[in-house]
N, C-alpha and C positions, 0 to 999 in steps of 0.2 A: 383557473390557477390563482391562488391567493397570493398576497404579497410575501408571505413567509416562504412559499414554495419557489417563487422566482428568485428570491435572494439566495436560497440554498443551491439551486441549480447553477446560478452564475458563479458560485464559489467552487464548484467541482471542476477541476481541470480535465481535459480529455486525455492528455498523456502525462504520466507522473514518472520522474526519474527517482530512483531510490537505491540506497546502499543497505544491504541486509547484514545484520550481526546475529547469526544463528547461535543457539546454545547460550544466549545471554541471560544472566541472572537478573538483569535490569528490566527485562521485558515482561509482558508486551508493552511497548512504548513507541511513540512516533515523535521524532524531533525534526524540526525544519532547519535545514542548514542555510548558511549565508547566501549560497547561490540558488536557493529555491528548491533544491533537491530535498528529499526526505531521507532520514536515517531511521530504519526500522529495526528495533530490538525484539527478537522473537526467542522464545525458550526452546523451540523445536530444533533438533539437530539438522545439519545440512546432509541428510541421508534420505535417498529415495524420494526427493521432492517434498519432504515434510516441512522444511523451512519455507519453501515457496508457498505451500498451502497455508501455513500460518501467516505469512505476509499478506496473502490475499484476504484472509479473514480480518486481519488487523486494519488493512486499508479500507475494507468495506465498513467496518465499525467506525473508523475515523471520519469517513466522508458521509456516513449515514445512508449507504446504498446497500442493496442485497449483494451477497457474495458473487452471484451470477453476473453482476454488472462489472466486475473487475477481472481483467485478463492480463496474464503475463505475456508481453509481446517481444521481449528481448532479454537475454542474459540468464537463461534458465539454469546454467551451471556456473554462473559468475556471481560475485557479491554485488556487482553493479547491474541493476535491473531496470527495465522499462515496463510500466503497466499502463493499460488503457482502461479508462473508466467511462462507462456509458451513463448518460444523464437520465 
């Protein structure tokens, strides 16, 4: 493991709290809030899990991990969600 890899892995949190803004014209965008939580703006509507899927894709791109490394662990039907990211 080189120095760049260890620095990236140490920056990836295990659990991420996020607020989702589905159907946003501003997205896809990730903002870091004052309390450390993330605000995710996604264009997908909150219908049939489309916004959740878009949020997972957005988080994977934001942290530079594959989509399979990001799991929704809480808040499937809420705007307030908890994701787990594997290093």
